[in-house]
C-alpha positions in Angstrom: 0.0 0.0 0.0 1.6 3.2 -1.2 2.4 6.1 1.1 0.3 8.5 -0.9 -2.4 6.1 -1.9 -6.1 6.8 -1.2 -6.4 3.5 0.5 -3.7 4.2 3.0 -5.1 7.7 3.8 -8.6 6.1 4.2 -7.2 3.4 6.5 -5.6 6.0 8.7 -8.9 8.0 8.9 -10.7 4.8 9.9 -8.0 4.0 12.5 -8.3 7.5 14.0 -12.1 7.3 14.2 -11.9 3.8 15.7 -9.4 5.0 18.3 -11.7 7.8 19.5 -14.8 5.6 19.4 -13.0 2.9 21.4 -11.8 5.4 24.0 -15.4 6.7 24.4 -16.9 3.2 24.7 -14.2 1.7 27.0 -13.3 4.6 29.2 -15.8 3.7 32.0 -15.5 0.0 31.5 -11.8 -0.4 32.4 -11.5 -2.6 35.4 -8.7 -3.4 37.8 -6.6 -1.5 40.3 -6.2 2.3 40.0 -2.7 2.1 38.3 -4.0 -0.4 35.7 -7.1 1.8 35.0 -4.8 4.9 34.7 -2.4 3.1 32.3 -5.2 1.8 30.1 -6.8 5.2 29.8 -3.5 6.9 29.1 -2.9 4.3 26.4 -6.3 5.2 24.8 -5.3 8.9 24.8 -1.9 8.2 23.3 -3.6 6.0 20.6 -6.1 8.7 19.7 -3.4 11.4 19.4 -1.0 9.1 17.5 -3.6 8.2 14.9 -4.7 11.8 14.6 -1.1 13.0 14.1 -0.5 10.3 11.4 -3.7 11.5 9.6 -2.5 15.1 9.6 1.0 14.1 8.5 -0.2 12.0 5.6 -2.7 14.6 4.4 -0.1 17.4 4.5 2.4 15.1 2.7 -0.2 14.3 0.0 -0.9 18.0 -0.4 2.7 19.2 -0.6 4.4 16.2 -2.0 7.3 16.0 0.4 7.7 12.3 0.0 6.4 10.3 -2.9 6.8 6.7 -1.6 7.9 4.7 1.3 11.4 4.4 -0.2 11.4 8.2 -0.6 10.5 8.6 3.1 13.1 6.0 4.2 15.8 7.6 2.0 16.2 4.7 -0.5 14.1 6.0 -3.4 16.8 7.3 -5.6 18.8 4.1 -5.5 21.8 6.3 -4.9 25.2 5.8 -3.4 28.6 5.0 -4.5 28.9 2.0 -6.8 30.3 -1.0 -4.9 32.8 -3.4 -6.4 33.0 -6.9 -5.1 35.8 -9.4 -5.6 36.6 -9.8 -9.2 34.4 -6.9 -10.3 35.5 -5.1 -13.4 37.4 -1.8 -13.0 36.3 1.5 -14.5 36.8 1.2 -18.3 39.1 3.5 -20.2 36.1 4.6 -22.2 33.0 4.5 -19.9 29.9 2.9 -21.3 26.9 5.2 -20.7 24.3 2.9 -22.0 21.4 2.5 -19.5 18.2 0.4 -19.5 15.3 2.8 -19.3 12.0 1.1 -18.5 8.4 2.3 -18.4 7.7 3.9 -15.0 4.6 6.1 -14.5 2.7 8.9 -16.3 4.6 8.2 -19.5 8.0 8.6 -17.8 10.9 6.1 -18.1 13.3 5.3 -15.3 16.8 3.9 -14.9 19.4 3.7 -12.2 22.5 5.4 -13.8 26.1 4.9 -12.9 28.2 8.1 -12.7 31.5 7.1 -14.1 33.1 10.5 -13.5 31.3 11.6 -10.3 31.8 8.2 -8.7 28.2 7.8 -7.6 24.9 6.5 -9.0 21.2 7.5 -8.8 17.8 7.5 -10.4 17.2 9.4 -13.6 13.6 9.7 -14.9 12.9 10.7 -18.5 9.8 12.0 -20.3 9.8 11.9 -24.1 7.5 14.3 -26.0 4.8 12.6 -28.2 6.7 13.6 -31.3 9.7 11.5 -30.3 8.2 8.2 -31.3 6.5 9.3 -34.6 7.9 8.1 -37.9 8.3 11.6 -39.3 10.6 12.5 -36.4 12.8 9.4 -36.7 15.9 11.4 -37.7 15.1 14.4 -35.4 17.1 15.3 -32.4 15.4 17.0 -29.5 16.4 19.7 -26.9 16.7 18.6 -23.3 15.6 20.2 -20.1 16.9 18.9 -16.8 14.3 19.4 -14.1 15.6 19.4 -10.5 13.6 18.5 -7.4 13.7 20.2 -4.0 14.8 18.9 -0.6 13.2 17.0 0.9 12.2 15.2 -2.3 13.4 13.0 -5.1 12.7 13.0 -8.9 9.6 10.9 -8.1 8.1 13.8 -6.2 7.3 15.5 -9.5 5.0 12.7 -10.4 3.1 13.0 -7.2 3.2 16.8 -6.7 2.2 17.6 -10.3 1.7 15.9 -13.6 4.8 17.4 -15.1 4.6 15.6 -18.4 1.0 16.7 -18.9 2.0 20.3 -18.2 4.8 20.2 -20.8 2.5 18.4 -23.4 -0.2 21.0 -23.0 2.4 23.7 -23.7 3.6 21.9 -26.8 0.1 21.3 -28.0 -0.8 25.0 -27.6 2.3 26.0 -29.5 3.8 27.7 -26.5 6.8 25.4 -26.3 8.8 23.2 -28.7 8.9 19.5 -28.1 11.7 18.7 -25.6 12.9 15.8 -23.5 12.5 16.2 -19.8 15.2 14.7 -17.6 14.6 14.4 -13.8 17.8 13.3 -12.0 18.3 13.0 -8.3 20.3 15.9 -6.8 21.3 13.9 -3.8 22.9 10.8 -5.3 24.9 10.3 -2.1 22.0 11.4 0.1 23.7 14.7 1.1 22.7 18.2 0.1 25.6 20.0 -1.4 23.6 22.6 -3.2 24.5 20.7 -6.4 28.2 21.6 -6.0 31.2 19.2 -6.0 32.2 19.0 -2.4 35.4 17.0 -1.6 34.7 14.1 0.7 30.9 14.4 0.4 29.6 14.2 -3.1 30.4 15.4 -6.7 26.9 16.4 -7.5 27.8 19.1 -10.1 29.8 16.5 -12.1 26.9 14.0 -11.7 24.4 16.5 -13.2 26.5 18.2 -15.8 28.6 15.3 -17.0 27.3 11.8 -16.1 23.6 12.6 -16.5 24.2 14.5 -19.7 26.4 11.7 -21.2 23.9 9.1 -20.3 20.9 10.9 -21.8 22.9 11.7 -25.0 23.9 8.0 -25.3 20.4 6.7 -24.9 18.2 9.3 -26.7 18.2 11.5 -29.8 19.4 14.8 -28.2 20.7 18.1 -29.5 24.2 19.0 -28.5 25.0 21.2 -25.5 24.9 24.0 -24.8 22.4 25.3 -27.2 20.2 22.2 -26.9 20.2 22.0 -23.1 18.6 23.9 -20.2 18.2 23.3 -16.5 15.4 24.3 -14.2 14.2 23.4 -10.8 12.1 24.2 -7.7 13.2 25.3 -4.3 16.7 23.8 -3.7 16.5 22.6 -7.3 15.9 26.1 -8.4 19.0 27.3 -6.5 20.8 24.4 -8.3 19.5 25.5 -11.7 20.8 29.0 -11.2 24.3 27.9 -10.0 24.7 25.2 -12.6 23.8 27.5 -15.5 26.3 30.1 -14.2 29.1 27.6 -13.5 28.6 25.4 -16.6 27.6 27.5 -19.6 29.3 24.9 -21.7 26.5 22.6 -20.8 23.4 24.8 -20.3 22.3 27.8 -22.4 19.6 28.7 -19.9 18.5 28.1 -16.4 15.2 28.7 -14.7 15.0 29.0 -10.9 11.4 28.5 -9.5 11.1 29.7 -5.9 14.9 29.1 -5.3 16.6 28.9 -2.0 18.7 31.9 -0.8 21.1 32.4 -3.8 23.7 34.1 -1.6 24.3 31.1 0.6 26.3 27.9 0.1 29.4 26.7 -1.7 30.0 28.7 -4.9 26.5 30.1 -4.6 24.7 31.7 -7.6 25.4 35.2 -6.3 29.1 34.3 -5.6 29.5 32.9 -9.1 27.8 35.9 -10.7 30.3 38.2 -8.9 33.5 36.1 -9.4 33.1 34.4 -12.8 35.4 36.2 -15.4 34.4 36.5 -18.1 30.7 36.5 -17.2 29.0 33.4 -18.7 26.8 33.8 -21.8 23.7 32.3 -20.3 20.1 33.4 -19.7 18.4 33.0 -16.3 14.8 33.1 -15.2 13.8 33.5 -11.6 10.2 33.1 -10.6 8.9 34.1 -7.2 5.7 34.7 -5.2 4.9 37.7 -3.0 3.5 35.3 -0.4 6.4 32.8 -0.3 8.4 33.5 2.9 11.0 30.9 1.9 11.8 32.4 -1.5 10.8 36.0 -1.5 11.2 38.3 -4.6 14.4 39.7 -3.0 16.2 36.5 -4.0 15.5 37.3 -7.6 16.7 40.8 -7.0 19.9 39.5 -5.5 20.7 37.4 -8.6 19.7 40.3 -11.0 22.0 42.7 -9.1 25.0 40.4 -9.1 25.2 39.4 -12.8 27.1 41.2 -15.6 26.6 41.1 -19.4 26.3 38.9 -21.3 24.5 37.1 -18.5 20.8 38.2 -18.5 18.2 37.6 -15.9 14.4 37.6 -16.5 12.1 37.8 -13.4 8.5 36.7 -13.1 6.6 37.6 -9.9 3.2 36.2 -9.0 1.0 37.9 -6.3 0.0 34.8 -4.3 1.0 31.3 -3.4 3.3 29.8 -0.8 6.3 27.4 -1.0 4.3 24.4 -2.2 3.5 22.2 -5.2 0.3 24.1 -6.1 2.3 27.3 -6.5 5.1 25.6 -8.5 2.5 24.0 -10.7 1.3 27.5 -11.7 4.9 28.6 -12.4 5.9 25.7 -14.6 3.8 26.5 -17.8 5.3 29.9 -18.2 8.8 28.7 -17.2 8.6 25.9 -19.9 7.6 28.5 -22.5 10.5 30.8 -21.4 13.1 28.0 -21.5 11.8 26.7 -24.8 12.4 30.1 -26.4 16.1 30.1 -25.3 17.3 26.7 -26.5 17.3 25.1 -30.0 14.1 23.7 -31.4 14.1 20.0 -32.6 15.9 19.6 -35.9 16.8 16.9 -38.3 20.4 15.7 -37.8 22.0 12.8 -39.7 22.3 9.9 -37.3 25.3 7.5 -37.1 24.6 3.8 -37.3 25.2 3.5 -33.5 23.1 6.5 -32.6 20.4 6.4 -29.9 17.0 5.1 -30.9 
């Protein structure tokens, strides 16, 4: 029974009601010495409060999408960690093989556990292909790619619970507001540590994971346009912070970055504001920062901090909405316009001659 399933929520509601009903019915029927009666009644109170707290926690989690599954809650959803080599295991090849087995997952997404040959880690990568990808007339077409980064707490799977991300993108494509693009949802905590998507010695090389291993894997397994003009990065909350810093630090990989309700861009290792001040020459990238007037965790002043720090040719566009907190409902309202903005700043799908060994 899934953590976010209707049946699990209903079961908790029934348990909470049963606990209260049981306490009311049995309160005066408890027999035995005074200490026994006291312990029994205390147990009833604890059971009522415990089931009520569980109901509230599950309802809040379902509303805001903090955890998408039991594995997500227990910290094993992203299948991350450093690859382990047993006795006789092959060493890292001179030319790493980035082939991966992507299998059908949910809501039209495909999923694989990817090995990071250069970052020394591994983690889940979830991919959504636009409807055009599988059509005959697009058989020799390569598509732009948008990496979409989750927040913390969270995993790539959170996007499938918090919002129907593929449907949002498909609607934008159908309406002519965005070009068909491949969405790539990698974990930003492959070693289960938050580094702000930076390479931190002794902890995790997340920047290398996202800008090298994930990019190489997607390029090897799908028909993609080359970086940087064919690639963009975007994200929510901590993922938004990551999108800004990765675009600024790796203009050779991403032509654009969209930060939706990002964390404080002035904090952390090689933060977006620090990079904007210290990167010489300034990177030729475009940034979007979306914020809500009612979001205390990512106020509009964060967008102003990034805007004030950059120098040409870096350019920042800001979008400000009047209401909405730091939650999936607000981010879901931000994504359509963000997809349109990103689509206009990377290459559109185009026909490229494919080598015999090219991705399907």
